[in-house]
N, C-alpha and C positions, 0 to 999 in steps of 0.2 A: 976540141973543147971550145965552148962558146965564150966570147969575151964578156967579162963582168962590166956592166955599164957604170959610167961615172955619173956624178950628179949632173954634169953638163949634158951628157947623152940623154938622160931622162928629161931634163929641162927642155931640150930641143924637141923631144916628142910632144911635150905639153904645149909648146909654142905652136906646133903644127897641128894640134888636135882640132878637129872640126866636127862638132856634134851633129850638124846637119847631114854630113856624109854618112855617119852611122845610122841616123834615123831614116834617111832615104833608103839605105840598104835593107834595114829591118822591114820597112813598109813594103818595099818591092818584093821581099821574100815572103811576107805574110800573104800577099796577093798570089804569088806563085804557088805556095803550099796549099792555100785554100782551093785554087783552081785545080791542082793535082788531085786533091781529095774529092772534089766535086766530080771530076771526070772518072776517077777510079771507081766511084761508087754509084754513078748515075744509073747504070743498067740495073743494079740491084734494087734501088729505090723505085725505079720505073716499073720493073716487073712485079714488085710487091705493092704497087699503088701507094707508095709512101712519099712524103715530101722530102726532098734532098736537104739535109740539115747543113750542107756546105754551101748553100747559096749565100750571097752577100747579105740578103735580107734576113735569113735565118741566123747567120753568125752575129749580125748586129743585135738581134733580139736576145740571143744567148749571152752576149756580152753586156747587155743592158744599156746600149747606146742607140742613137738613131741611125737609120740606114744611111742618111746623108753624111753623118759624121764618119761612119765606117768607110764609105766610098772615098771620102777625102783622106782618110787614114791610108787606104790602099794606094792612093795616088800621091801620097806624101805632100800634104798641104803644110807649108812651114808655119802658117798661123795657128795650126792645131797639132803640135808635136805629140807623139805617142808617149803616154806616161809609163813608168815602170810597172805600175799595177796592171794597166791594160795590156801591156806587152806580155807580162807573165800569165795573165788570163788566157791570152791567145796561145801561148806555148802549151799550157795545160789542155786547153780545148782541142788543139790540133794534135796533141800527143806526139810531138816531134822533139828531137834533141835540140836544145837551145842553140847549139853551134850552127844549125842549118839556117838561122836567121841572119847570121853575120857574114855569110860567104857571098 
């Protein structure tokens, strides 16, 4: 049976909480997932003479942001942290379980 946390246990977790660590992990996984989707589908799009929608340029356009901003997002620029809204748009666009972005 797991231990029931005390207020102090939870307080310690909040003291050690670092948002940048989570944002960096999310951004790293956005890049990883996009590249996986790009590679998995590139043969299909090439054979059918279609633009691969998983290029960083295409994803930026689908998200309604500049390509420059998207590239900074994938490389985790602390000056431009990812918003919840943008993160959820990426989750929906890539059609992956939200848990995959936190590992």
